C-alpha positions, 0 to 999 in steps of 0.5 A, spaced: 500 500 499 502 506 498 502 512 503 499 518 501 504 524 500 501 530 504 501 537 502 498 543 505 496 549 500 493 556 501 486 555 504 482 557 498 475 557 502 473 560 508 469 557 514 466 562 519 467 562 526 459 559 527 461 554 521 468 551 525 464 551 532 458 546 528 463 542 525 467 541 532 461 539 535 459 534 530 466 531 530 465 530 537 458 528 537 459 523 532 466 521 534 470 522 528 476 518 527 483 523 528 485 520 521 479 524 518 478 531 515 473 535 512 472 533 505 469 539 501 467 538 493 462 538 488 459 533 484 455 533 478 447 533 479 442 538 483 437 542 480 442 547 478 448 542 475 452 541 481 452 539 488 456 541 494 460 536 498 461 536 505 462 531 510 468 527 514 473 523 510 480 520 509 485 523 505 485 521 498 491 521 493 488 527 489 487 531 495 489 538 497 490 538 504 489 545 508 487 547 515 482 552 517 483 553 525 484 546 528 480 543 522 483 539 517 480 540 510 481 535 504 479 538 497 480 534 490 485 539 486 480 539 480 474 542 485 478 548 486 476 552 480 469 551 483 470 553 490 476 558 490 473 564 494 467 560 497 465 561 504 461 556 508 457 559 514 452 555 519 446 558 520 440 557 525 434 561 524 426 560 524 426 557 517 432 553 516 438 550 520 444 548 517 450 550 513 450 555 507 455 556 501 456 563 499 460 561 492 462 567 488 463 562 482 456 560 482 452 564 476 446 561 478 444 557 484 437 554 486 432 556 491 435 551 497 442 553 496 445 546 495 446 546 488 449 551 483 452 553 476 458 556 474 
């Protein structure tokens, strides 16, 4: 089995303080293993063309690795063009509760805010 080389790069996205707090809470509540990090990415689909990926995973060979506070973040290199400059926030309101994505690369997004077109 080959070892994955870890290279830390400049952070292409930001997490708000409330997002970091929510992620740390989720990691603790779900007992996320220390060898896992936060995976941020995109996949085809959704009502606008692309959907966001956000979850905990192990590092993969094609990943860039960066730190936001004490959170290790994994992002496939190819996804950076869709996500550079994006801000992820945690929102708690009367109508919704969860992560929101403010993506300056999105030319169109859906009403639910979880898919976009670039």
